[in-house]
PyMOL commands that place a pseudoatom at each C-alpha (Angstrom):
pseudoatom trace, name=CA, resn=MET, resi=1, chain=A, elem=C, hetatm=0, pos=[0.000, 0.000, 0.000]
pseudoatom trace, name=CA, resn=SER, resi=2, chain=A, elem=C, hetatm=0, pos=[1.368, 3.420, -0.930]
pseudoatom trace, name=CA, resn=SER, resi=3, chain=A, elem=C, hetatm=0, pos=[1.578, 6.362, 1.458]
pseudoatom trace, name=CA, resn=ILE, resi=4, chain=A, elem=C, hetatm=0, pos=[-1.363, 7.992, -0.348]
pseudoatom trace, name=CA, resn=ASP, resi=5, chain=A, elem=C, hetatm=0, pos=[-3.432, 4.815, 0.048]
pseudoatom trace, name=CA, resn=GLY, resi=6, chain=A, elem=C, hetatm=0, pos=[-2.685, 4.868, 3.774]
pseudoatom trace, name=CA, resn=LEU, resi=7, chain=A, elem=C, hetatm=0, pos=[-3.719, 8.495, 4.074]
pseudoatom trace, name=CA, resn=ILE, resi=8, chain=A, elem=C, hetatm=0, pos=[-7.025, 7.819, 2.298]
pseudoatom trace, name=CA, resn=VAL, resi=9, chain=A, elem=C, hetatm=0, pos=[-7.712, 4.804, 4.526]
pseudoatom trace, name=CA, resn=HIS, resi=10, chain=A, elem=C, hetatm=0, pos=[-7.136, 6.987, 7.582]
pseudoatom trace, name=CA, resn=ALA, resi=11, chain=A, elem=C, hetatm=0, pos=[-9.379, 9.736, 6.240]
pseudoatom trace, name=CA, resn=ARG, resi=12, chain=A, elem=C, hetatm=0, pos=[-12.214, 7.292, 5.605]
pseudoatom trace, name=CA, resn=ALA, resi=13, chain=A, elem=C, hetatm=0, pos=[-11.867, 5.603, 9.006]
pseudoatom trace, name=CA, resn=ARG, resi=14, chain=A, elem=C, hetatm=0, pos=[-11.740, 8.743, 11.175]
pseudoatom trace, name=CA, resn=PRO, resi=15, chain=A, elem=C, hetatm=0, pos=[-14.822, 10.189, 12.851]
pseudoatom trace, name=CA, resn=ARG, resi=16, chain=A, elem=C, hetatm=0, pos=[-16.503, 12.625, 10.482]
pseudoatom trace, name=CA, resn=ASN, resi=17, chain=A, elem=C, hetatm=0, pos=[-16.441, 15.793, 12.549]
pseudoatom trace, name=CA, resn=THR, resi=18, chain=A, elem=C, hetatm=0, pos=[-17.979, 18.153, 10.051]
pseudoatom trace, name=CA, resn=THR, resi=19, chain=A, elem=C, hetatm=0, pos=[-18.596, 21.847, 10.587]
pseudoatom trace, name=CA, resn=PRO, resi=20, chain=A, elem=C, hetatm=0, pos=[-21.997, 22.546, 9.027]
pseudoatom trace, name=CA, resn=GLY, resi=21, chain=A, elem=C, hetatm=0, pos=[-22.766, 26.202, 8.584]
pseudoatom trace, name=CA, resn=LEU, resi=22, chain=A, elem=C, hetatm=0, pos=[-19.147, 27.300, 8.981]
pseudoatom trace, name=CA, resn=PRO, resi=23, chain=A, elem=C, hetatm=0, pos=[-18.626, 30.284, 6.655]
pseudoatom trace, name=CA, resn=PRO, resi=24, chain=A, elem=C, hetatm=0, pos=[-15.763, 30.222, 4.129]
pseudoatom trace, name=CA, resn=GLN, resi=25, chain=A, elem=C, hetatm=0, pos=[-14.415, 33.548, 5.440]
pseudoatom trace, name=CA, resn=PRO, resi=26, chain=A, elem=C, hetatm=0, pos=[-11.608, 32.956, 8.002]
pseudoatom trace, name=CA, resn=SER, resi=27, chain=A, elem=C, hetatm=0, pos=[-12.763, 34.137, 11.420]
pseudoatom trace, name=CA, resn=LEU, resi=28, chain=A, elem=C, hetatm=0, pos=[-9.369, 35.683, 12.236]
pseudoatom trace, name=CA, resn=ARG, resi=29, chain=A, elem=C, hetatm=0, pos=[-9.329, 37.437, 8.856]
pseudoatom trace, name=CA, resn=THR, resi=30, chain=A, elem=C, hetatm=0, pos=[-5.715, 36.308, 8.564]
pseudoatom trace, name=CA, resn=ALA, resi=31, chain=A, elem=C, hetatm=0, pos=[-3.654, 34.354, 6.036]
pseudoatom trace, name=CA, resn=ILE, resi=32, chain=A, elem=C, hetatm=0, pos=[-0.463, 32.518, 7.011]
pseudoatom trace, name=CA, resn=LEU, resi=33, chain=A, elem=C, hetatm=0, pos=[2.338, 31.917, 4.510]
pseudoatom trace, name=CA, resn=THR, resi=34, chain=A, elem=C, hetatm=0, pos=[4.831, 29.328, 5.660]
pseudoatom trace, name=CA, resn=CYS, resi=35, chain=A, elem=C, hetatm=0, pos=[7.210, 26.687, 4.343]
pseudoatom trace, name=CA, resn=MET, resi=36, chain=A, elem=C, hetatm=0, pos=[6.148, 23.255, 3.114]
pseudoatom trace, name=CA, resn=ASP, resi=37, chain=A, elem=C, hetatm=0, pos=[8.602, 21.639, 5.572]
pseudoatom trace, name=CA, resn=ALA, resi=38, chain=A, elem=C, hetatm=0, pos=[6.756, 18.676, 7.120]
pseudoatom trace, name=CA, resn=ARG, resi=39, chain=A, elem=C, hetatm=0, pos=[8.087, 19.537, 10.589]
pseudoatom trace, name=CA, resn=ILE, resi=40, chain=A, elem=C, hetatm=0, pos=[5.973, 22.693, 10.700]
pseudoatom trace, name=CA, resn=ASP, resi=41, chain=A, elem=C, hetatm=0, pos=[2.403, 22.251, 11.925]
pseudoatom trace, name=CA, resn=PRO, resi=42, chain=A, elem=C, hetatm=0, pos=[0.804, 25.719, 11.826]
pseudoatom trace, name=CA, resn=VAL, resi=43, chain=A, elem=C, hetatm=0, pos=[-2.512, 24.383, 13.136]
pseudoatom trace, name=CA, resn=SER, resi=44, chain=A, elem=C, hetatm=0, pos=[-0.868, 23.135, 16.330]
pseudoatom trace, name=CA, resn=LEU, resi=45, chain=A, elem=C, hetatm=0, pos=[1.633, 25.989, 16.588]
pseudoatom trace, name=CA, resn=PHE, resi=46, chain=A, elem=C, hetatm=0, pos=[-0.980, 28.734, 16.491]
pseudoatom trace, name=CA, resn=GLY, resi=47, chain=A, elem=C, hetatm=0, pos=[-3.861, 26.798, 18.036]
pseudoatom trace, name=CA, resn=LEU, resi=48, chain=A, elem=C, hetatm=0, pos=[-5.977, 27.059, 14.903]
pseudoatom trace, name=CA, resn=GLY, resi=49, chain=A, elem=C, hetatm=0, pos=[-9.344, 25.446, 14.416]
pseudoatom trace, name=CA, resn=PRO, resi=50, chain=A, elem=C, hetatm=0, pos=[-11.475, 24.916, 11.322]
pseudoatom trace, name=CA, resn=GLY, resi=51, chain=A, elem=C, hetatm=0, pos=[-12.386, 28.215, 9.729]
pseudoatom trace, name=CA, resn=ASP, resi=52, chain=A, elem=C, hetatm=0, pos=[-9.797, 30.312, 11.590]
pseudoatom trace, name=CA, resn=ALA, resi=53, chain=A, elem=C, hetatm=0, pos=[-7.243, 31.238, 8.917]
pseudoatom trace, name=CA, resn=HIS, resi=54, chain=A, elem=C, hetatm=0, pos=[-5.967, 30.564, 5.426]
pseudoatom trace, name=CA, resn=VAL, resi=55, chain=A, elem=C, hetatm=0, pos=[-2.676, 28.648, 5.364]
pseudoatom trace, name=CA, resn=LEU, resi=56, chain=A, elem=C, hetatm=0, pos=[-0.503, 28.851, 2.243]
pseudoatom trace, name=CA, resn=ARG, resi=57, chain=A, elem=C, hetatm=0, pos=[2.660, 26.771, 1.932]
pseudoatom trace, name=CA, resn=ASN, resi=58, chain=A, elem=C, hetatm=0, pos=[5.549, 26.507, -0.495]
pseudoatom trace, name=CA, resn=ALA, resi=59, chain=A, elem=C, hetatm=0, pos=[9.285, 25.853, -0.428]
pseudoatom trace, name=CA, resn=GLY, resi=60, chain=A, elem=C, hetatm=0, pos=[10.829, 28.568, 1.733]
pseudoatom trace, name=CA, resn=ALA, resi=61, chain=A, elem=C, hetatm=0, pos=[7.648, 30.616, 2.365]
pseudoatom trace, name=CA, resn=ARG, resi=62, chain=A, elem=C, hetatm=0, pos=[8.485, 32.744, -0.665]
pseudoatom trace, name=CA, resn=ALA, resi=63, chain=A, elem=C, hetatm=0, pos=[6.290, 35.375, -2.350]
pseudoatom trace, name=CA, resn=THR, resi=64, chain=A, elem=C, hetatm=0, pos=[5.803, 33.500, -5.617]
pseudoatom trace, name=CA, resn=PRO, resi=65, chain=A, elem=C, hetatm=0, pos=[3.234, 34.544, -8.230]
pseudoatom trace, name=CA, resn=ASP, resi=66, chain=A, elem=C, hetatm=0, pos=[0.856, 31.817, -7.056]
pseudoatom trace, name=CA, resn=VAL, resi=67, chain=A, elem=C, hetatm=0, pos=[1.125, 33.022, -3.447]
pseudoatom trace, name=CA, resn=MET, resi=68, chain=A, elem=C, hetatm=0, pos=[0.242, 36.548, -4.531]
pseudoatom trace, name=CA, resn=ARG, resi=69, chain=A, elem=C, hetatm=0, pos=[-2.656, 35.190, -6.596]
pseudoatom trace, name=CA, resn=SER, resi=70, chain=A, elem=C, hetatm=0, pos=[-3.973, 33.260, -3.603]
pseudoatom trace, name=CA, resn=LEU, resi=71, chain=A, elem=C, hetatm=0, pos=[-3.554, 36.176, -1.189]
pseudoatom trace, name=CA, resn=ALA, resi=72, chain=A, elem=C, hetatm=0, pos=[-5.256, 38.574, -3.614]
pseudoatom trace, name=CA, resn=LEU, resi=73, chain=A, elem=C, hetatm=0, pos=[-8.264, 36.242, -3.777]
pseudoatom trace, name=CA, resn=SER, resi=74, chain=A, elem=C, hetatm=0, pos=[-8.122, 35.647, -0.020]
pseudoatom trace, name=CA, resn=GLN, resi=75, chain=A, elem=C, hetatm=0, pos=[-8.470, 39.377, 0.607]
pseudoatom trace, name=CA, resn=ALA, resi=76, chain=A, elem=C, hetatm=0, pos=[-10.816, 40.326, -2.221]
pseudoatom trace, name=CA, resn=ILE, resi=77, chain=A, elem=C, hetatm=0, pos=[-13.275, 37.449, -1.936]
pseudoatom trace, name=CA, resn=LEU, resi=78, chain=A, elem=C, hetatm=0, pos=[-12.898, 35.986, 1.542]
pseudoatom trace, name=CA, resn=GLY, resi=79, chain=A, elem=C, hetatm=0, pos=[-12.195, 39.056, 3.653]
pseudoatom trace, name=CA, resn=THR, resi=80, chain=A, elem=C, hetatm=0, pos=[-8.728, 38.489, 5.096]
pseudoatom trace, name=CA, resn=ARG, resi=81, chain=A, elem=C, hetatm=0, pos=[-6.901, 41.614, 6.240]
pseudoatom trace, name=CA, resn=GLU, resi=82, chain=A, elem=C, hetatm=0, pos=[-3.571, 40.400, 7.643]
pseudoatom trace, name=CA, resn=VAL, resi=83, chain=A, elem=C, hetatm=0, pos=[-0.707, 38.195, 6.462]
pseudoatom trace, name=CA, resn=LEU, resi=84, chain=A, elem=C, hetatm=0, pos=[1.742, 36.347, 8.711]
pseudoatom trace, name=CA, resn=VAL, resi=85, chain=A, elem=C, hetatm=0, pos=[4.898, 35.195, 6.920]
pseudoatom trace, name=CA, resn=LEU, resi=86, chain=A, elem=C, hetatm=0, pos=[6.570, 32.377, 8.876]
pseudoatom trace, name=CA, resn=GLY, resi=87, chain=A, elem=C, hetatm=0, pos=[10.061, 31.241, 7.893]
pseudoatom trace, name=CA, resn=HIS, resi=88, chain=A, elem=C, hetatm=0, pos=[11.994, 28.679, 9.909]
pseudoatom trace, name=CA, resn=THR, resi=89, chain=A, elem=C, hetatm=0, pos=[15.429, 27.472, 10.897]
pseudoatom trace, name=CA, resn=GLY, resi=90, chain=A, elem=C, hetatm=0, pos=[16.809, 24.442, 9.099]
pseudoatom trace, name=CA, resn=CYS, resi=91, chain=A, elem=C, hetatm=0, pos=[15.121, 25.281, 5.789]
pseudoatom trace, name=CA, resn=GLY, resi=92, chain=A, elem=C, hetatm=0, pos=[16.292, 23.231, 2.816]
pseudoatom trace, name=CA, resn=LEU, resi=93, chain=A, elem=C, hetatm=0, pos=[16.738, 26.391, 0.714]
pseudoatom trace, name=CA, resn=PHE, resi=94, chain=A, elem=C, hetatm=0, pos=[19.150, 27.949, 3.207]
pseudoatom trace, name=CA, resn=ALA, resi=95, chain=A, elem=C, hetatm=0, pos=[22.839, 28.306, 2.259]
pseudoatom trace, name=CA, resn=ARG, resi=96, chain=A, elem=C, hetatm=0, pos=[22.331, 26.870, -1.212]
pseudoatom trace, name=CA, resn=THR, resi=97, chain=A, elem=C, hetatm=0, pos=[22.761, 28.465, -4.622]
pseudoatom trace, name=CA, resn=GLU, resi=98, chain=A, elem=C, hetatm=0, pos=[20.282, 28.664, -7.479]
pseudoatom trace, name=CA, resn=ALA, resi=99, chain=A, elem=C, hetatm=0, pos=[22.711, 26.683, -9.624]
pseudoatom trace, name=CA, resn=GLU, resi=100, chain=A, elem=C, hetatm=0, pos=[22.951, 23.932, -7.010]
pseudoatom trace, name=CA, resn=LEU, resi=101, chain=A, elem=C, hetatm=0, pos=[19.177, 23.622, -6.679]
pseudoatom trace, name=CA, resn=SER, resi=102, chain=A, elem=C, hetatm=0, pos=[18.692, 23.726, -10.434]
pseudoatom trace, name=CA, resn=GLU, resi=103, chain=A, elem=C, hetatm=0, pos=[21.240, 20.944, -10.910]
pseudoatom trace, name=CA, resn=ALA, resi=104, chain=A, elem=C, hetatm=0, pos=[19.582, 18.831, -8.203]
pseudoatom trace, name=CA, resn=ILE, resi=105, chain=A, elem=C, hetatm=0, pos=[16.295, 19.032, -10.090]
pseudoatom trace, name=CA, resn=ARG, resi=106, chain=A, elem=C, hetatm=0, pos=[17.968, 18.342, -13.447]
pseudoatom trace, name=CA, resn=SER, resi=107, chain=A, elem=C, hetatm=0, pos=[19.780, 15.294, -12.102]
pseudoatom trace, name=CA, resn=LYS, resi=108, chain=A, elem=C, hetatm=0, pos=[16.529, 13.755, -10.827]
pseudoatom trace, name=CA, resn=SER, resi=109, chain=A, elem=C, hetatm=0, pos=[14.095, 14.792, -13.559]
pseudoatom trace, name=CA, resn=GLY, resi=110, chain=A, elem=C, hetatm=0, pos=[16.314, 15.167, -16.610]
pseudoatom trace, name=CA, resn=HIS, resi=111, chain=A, elem=C, hetatm=0, pos=[15.120, 18.742, -17.097]
pseudoatom trace, name=CA, resn=ARG, resi=112, chain=A, elem=C, hetatm=0, pos=[16.683, 21.965, -15.877]
pseudoatom trace, name=CA, resn=PRO, resi=113, chain=A, elem=C, hetatm=0, pos=[14.120, 24.441, -14.480]
pseudoatom trace, name=CA, resn=ASN, resi=114, chain=A, elem=C, hetatm=0, pos=[14.015, 27.964, -15.890]
pseudoatom trace, name=CA, resn=MET, resi=115, chain=A, elem=C, hetatm=0, pos=[12.342, 29.451, -12.797]
pseudoatom trace, name=CA, resn=GLU, resi=116, chain=A, elem=C, hetatm=0, pos=[13.787, 31.071, -9.698]
pseudoatom trace, name=CA, resn=LEU, resi=117, chain=A, elem=C, hetatm=0, pos=[13.963, 28.509, -6.904]
pseudoatom trace, name=CA, resn=GLY, resi=118, chain=A, elem=C, hetatm=0, pos=[14.233, 30.887, -3.949]
pseudoatom trace, name=CA, resn=CYS, resi=119, chain=A, elem=C, hetatm=0, pos=[17.534, 30.024, -2.262]
pseudoatom trace, name=CA, resn=PHE, resi=120, chain=A, elem=C, hetatm=0, pos=[18.760, 32.364, 0.479]
pseudoatom trace, name=CA, resn=HIS, resi=121, chain=A, elem=C, hetatm=0, pos=[21.722, 32.871, 2.829]
pseudoatom trace, name=CA, resn=ASP, resi=122, chain=A, elem=C, hetatm=0, pos=[20.111, 35.003, 5.531]
pseudoatom trace, name=CA, resn=LEU, resi=123, chain=A, elem=C, hetatm=0, pos=[16.845, 33.750, 7.026]
pseudoatom trace, name=CA, resn=ASP, resi=124, chain=A, elem=C, hetatm=0, pos=[15.682, 37.067, 8.463]
pseudoatom trace, name=CA, resn=GLU, resi=125, chain=A, elem=C, hetatm=0, pos=[16.478, 38.880, 5.228]
pseudoatom trace, name=CA, resn=ALA, resi=126, chain=A, elem=C, hetatm=0, pos=[14.607, 36.256, 3.212]
pseudoatom trace, name=CA, resn=ILE, resi=127, chain=A, elem=C, hetatm=0, pos=[11.508, 36.729, 5.354]
pseudoatom trace, name=CA, resn=ASP, resi=128, chain=A, elem=C, hetatm=0, pos=[11.806, 40.501, 5.102]
pseudoatom trace, name=CA, resn=GLU, resi=129, chain=A, elem=C, hetatm=0, pos=[12.160, 40.191, 1.335]
pseudoatom trace, name=CA, resn=THR, resi=130, chain=A, elem=C, hetatm=0, pos=[8.925, 38.206, 1.186]
pseudoatom trace, name=CA, resn=VAL, resi=131, chain=A, elem=C, hetatm=0, pos=[7.169, 40.779, 3.367]
pseudoatom trace, name=CA, resn=ARG, resi=132, chain=A, elem=C, hetatm=0, pos=[8.424, 43.648, 1.212]
pseudoatom trace, name=CA, resn=THR, resi=133, chain=A, elem=C, hetatm=0, pos=[7.355, 41.883, -1.987]
pseudoatom trace, name=CA, resn=LEU, resi=134, chain=A, elem=C, hetatm=0, pos=[3.856, 41.328, -0.644]
pseudoatom trace, name=CA, resn=ARG, resi=135, chain=A, elem=C, hetatm=0, pos=[3.612, 44.928, 0.533]
pseudoatom trace, name=CA, resn=ARG, resi=136, chain=A, elem=C, hetatm=0, pos=[4.396, 46.054, -3.006]
pseudoatom trace, name=CA, resn=CYS, resi=137, chain=A, elem=C, hetatm=0, pos=[1.844, 43.746, -4.627]
pseudoatom trace, name=CA, resn=PRO, resi=138, chain=A, elem=C, hetatm=0, pos=[-0.811, 46.010, -6.221]
pseudoatom trace, name=CA, resn=PHE, resi=139, chain=A, elem=C, hetatm=0, pos=[-3.439, 43.262, -6.111]
pseudoatom trace, name=CA, resn=LEU, resi=140, chain=A, elem=C, hetatm=0, pos=[-3.468, 43.125, -2.297]
pseudoatom trace, name=CA, resn=ALA, resi=141, chain=A, elem=C, hetatm=0, pos=[-6.065, 45.516, -0.914]
pseudoatom trace, name=CA, resn=HIS, resi=142, chain=A, elem=C, hetatm=0, pos=[-4.637, 45.317, 2.627]
pseudoatom trace, name=CA, resn=ARG, resi=143, chain=A, elem=C, hetatm=0, pos=[-0.857, 45.659, 2.796]
pseudoatom trace, name=CA, resn=ASP, resi=144, chain=A, elem=C, hetatm=0, pos=[-0.412, 47.490, 6.103]
pseudoatom trace, name=CA, resn=ARG, resi=145, chain=A, elem=C, hetatm=0, pos=[-0.547, 44.378, 8.305]
pseudoatom trace, name=CA, resn=ILE, resi=146, chain=A, elem=C, hetatm=0, pos=[1.937, 41.996, 6.704]
pseudoatom trace, name=CA, resn=SER, resi=147, chain=A, elem=C, hetatm=0, pos=[4.425, 40.725, 9.272]
pseudoatom trace, name=CA, resn=GLY, resi=148, chain=A, elem=C, hetatm=0, pos=[7.377, 38.336, 9.220]
pseudoatom trace, name=CA, resn=TYR, resi=149, chain=A, elem=C, hetatm=0, pos=[8.346, 35.820, 11.901]
pseudoatom trace, name=CA, resn=VAL, resi=150, chain=A, elem=C, hetatm=0, pos=[11.025, 33.181, 12.436]
pseudoatom trace, name=CA, resn=TYR, resi=151, chain=A, elem=C, hetatm=0, pos=[10.104, 29.755, 13.802]
pseudoatom trace, name=CA, resn=ASP, resi=152, chain=A, elem=C, hetatm=0, pos=[13.039, 28.090, 15.562]
pseudoatom trace, name=CA, resn=LEU, resi=153, chain=A, elem=C, hetatm=0, pos=[12.427, 24.372, 15.075]
pseudoatom trace, name=CA, resn=ASP, resi=154, chain=A, elem=C, hetatm=0, pos=[14.859, 23.267, 17.785]
pseudoatom trace, name=CA, resn=ALA, resi=155, chain=A, elem=C, hetatm=0, pos=[13.647, 25.711, 20.436]
pseudoatom trace, name=CA, resn=GLY, resi=156, chain=A, elem=C, hetatm=0, pos=[10.005, 25.583, 19.394]
pseudoatom trace, name=CA, resn=SER, resi=157, chain=A, elem=C, hetatm=0, pos=[9.852, 29.377, 19.635]
pseudoatom trace, name=CA, resn=VAL, resi=158, chain=A, elem=C, hetatm=0, pos=[8.603, 32.131, 17.339]
pseudoatom trace, name=CA, resn=ARG, resi=159, chain=A, elem=C, hetatm=0, pos=[10.125, 35.605, 17.108]
pseudoatom trace, name=CA, resn=PRO, resi=160, chain=A, elem=C, hetatm=0, pos=[9.661, 38.588, 14.806]
pseudoatom trace, name=CA, resn=ALA, resi=161, chain=A, elem=C, hetatm=0, pos=[12.120, 38.630, 11.921]
pseudoatom trace, name=CA, resn=ASN, resi=162, chain=A, elem=C, hetatm=0, pos=[15.075, 40.980, 12.445]
pseudoatom trace, name=CA, resn=VAL, resi=163, chain=A, elem=C, hetatm=0, pos=[13.763, 42.011, 15.886]
pseudoatom trace, name=CA, resn=VAL, resi=164, chain=A, elem=C, hetatm=0, pos=[15.150, 40.745, 19.185]
pseudoatom trace, name=CA, resn=GLU, resi=165, chain=A, elem=C, hetatm=0, pos=[12.192, 41.857, 21.290]
pseudoatom trace, name=CA, resn=TYR, resi=166, chain=A, elem=C, hetatm=0, pos=[8.704, 42.535, 19.938]
pseudoatom trace, name=CA, resn=ARG, resi=167, chain=A, elem=C, hetatm=0, pos=[8.083, 45.191, 22.598]
pseudoatom trace, name=CA, resn=ALA, resi=168, chain=A, elem=C, hetatm=0, pos=[9.485, 46.227, 25.944]
pseudoatom trace, name=CA, resn=VAL, resi=169, chain=A, elem=C, hetatm=0, pos=[8.491, 44.119, 28.930]
pseudoatom trace, name=CA, resn=GLY, resi=170, chain=A, elem=C, hetatm=0, pos=[5.665, 45.809, 30.798]
pseudoatom trace, name=CA, resn=ALA, resi=171, chain=A, elem=C, hetatm=0, pos=[4.562, 47.931, 27.857]
pseudoatom trace, name=CA, resn=THR, resi=172, chain=A, elem=C, hetatm=0, pos=[0.837, 48.371, 27.599]
pseudoatom trace, name=CA, resn=ARG, resi=173, chain=A, elem=C, hetatm=0, pos=[-1.397, 48.030, 24.563]
pseudoatom trace, name=CA, resn=GLY, resi=174, chain=A, elem=C, hetatm=0, pos=[-3.193, 51.041, 23.183]
pseudoatom trace, name=CA, resn=ARG, resi=175, chain=A, elem=C, hetatm=0, pos=[-5.534, 49.024, 20.972]
pseudoatom trace, name=CA, resn=PRO, resi=176, chain=A, elem=C, hetatm=0, pos=[-7.306, 45.654, 20.871]
pseudoatom trace, name=CA, resn=MET, resi=177, chain=A, elem=C, hetatm=0, pos=[-5.336, 42.690, 19.563]
pseudoatom trace, name=CA, resn=THR, resi=178, chain=A, elem=C, hetatm=0, pos=[-5.773, 42.068, 15.854]
pseudoatom trace, name=CA, resn=GLY, resi=179, chain=A, elem=C, hetatm=0, pos=[-6.513, 38.700, 14.285]
pseudoatom trace, name=CA, resn=LEU, resi=180, chain=A, elem=C, hetatm=0, pos=[-2.841, 38.103, 13.554]
pseudoatom trace, name=CA, resn=GLU, resi=181, chain=A, elem=C, hetatm=0, pos=[-1.907, 38.904, 17.149]
pseudoatom trace, name=CA, resn=MET, resi=182, chain=A, elem=C, hetatm=0, pos=[-4.591, 36.584, 18.477]
pseudoatom trace, name=CA, resn=LEU, resi=183, chain=A, elem=C, hetatm=0, pos=[-2.910, 33.638, 16.730]
pseudoatom trace, name=CA, resn=ARG, resi=184, chain=A, elem=C, hetatm=0, pos=[-1.678, 32.175, 19.967]
pseudoatom trace, name=CA, resn=ALA, resi=185, chain=A, elem=C, hetatm=0, pos=[-0.295, 35.395, 21.444]
pseudoatom trace, name=CA, resn=ASP, resi=186, chain=A, elem=C, hetatm=0, pos=[1.720, 33.331, 23.909]
pseudoatom trace, name=CA, resn=VAL, resi=187, chain=A, elem=C, hetatm=0, pos=[3.560, 31.638, 21.022]
pseudoatom trace, name=CA, resn=LEU, resi=188, chain=A, elem=C, hetatm=0, pos=[4.381, 35.011, 19.459]
pseudoatom trace, name=CA, resn=ASP, resi=189, chain=A, elem=C, hetatm=0, pos=[5.605, 36.392, 22.809]
pseudoatom trace, name=CA, resn=LEU, resi=190, chain=A, elem=C, hetatm=0, pos=[2.991, 39.129, 22.924]
pseudoatom trace, name=CA, resn=LYS, resi=191, chain=A, elem=C, hetatm=0, pos=[1.762, 38.351, 26.434]
pseudoatom trace, name=CA, resn=THR, resi=192, chain=A, elem=C, hetatm=0, pos=[3.554, 39.691, 29.482]
pseudoatom trace, name=CA, resn=HIS, resi=193, chain=A, elem=C, hetatm=0, pos=[2.410, 36.976, 31.902]
pseudoatom trace, name=CA, resn=PRO, resi=194, chain=A, elem=C, hetatm=0, pos=[3.898, 33.440, 31.860]
pseudoatom trace, name=CA, resn=PRO, resi=195, chain=A, elem=C, hetatm=0, pos=[1.991, 30.739, 29.946]
pseudoatom trace, name=CA, resn=ARG, resi=196, chain=A, elem=C, hetatm=0, pos=[-0.335, 28.545, 31.976]
pseudoatom trace, name=CA, resn=ARG, resi=197, chain=A, elem=C, hetatm=0, pos=[0.748, 25.039, 32.786]
pseudoatom trace, name=CA, resn=ARG, resi=198, chain=A, elem=C, hetatm=0, pos=[-0.998, 22.306, 30.874]
for i in range(1, 198): cmd.bond("trace and resi %d" % i, "trace and resi %d" % (i + 1))
show_as sticks, trace
zoom trace
């Protein structure tokens, strides 16, 4: 039995917990762009449930044309207002060259790709580049709340890209938390009190 066969067997055997009446618009009005790395589970990481957020994934969490297409539709048709870009340590695109990646594909498929593959040598800069590209995208109606974060796989922690501290300890909020900030605020280090024991 193939891996796909096993996945389908599992899907058919599980309890069918449907969500009748759940609207297609994400309740947090937020889209998450992250890497396809199988070690990243955004649902668990951010405590998401059905209908909470759009999750887009590709190699390296890069702002490819298809990502911009999906985000444009997410905002225009389904009402999202914020974008969280989540890169991570240990990414397979890190510290490689375009030529190296292109040759790896050619050696396995027999064809050399003519597209940019998205390699990078600085994780924070790569995330910032994605954020800047999305902020320049004319098809996104809401570009003022696009933020970049780094997920440290070994530590299990999330921090803002290129920022050591999100805000000073003890600082107070002057506004309600947005949908992006509500994505497990304890994971994003936005809360000042220690997390509760589980």
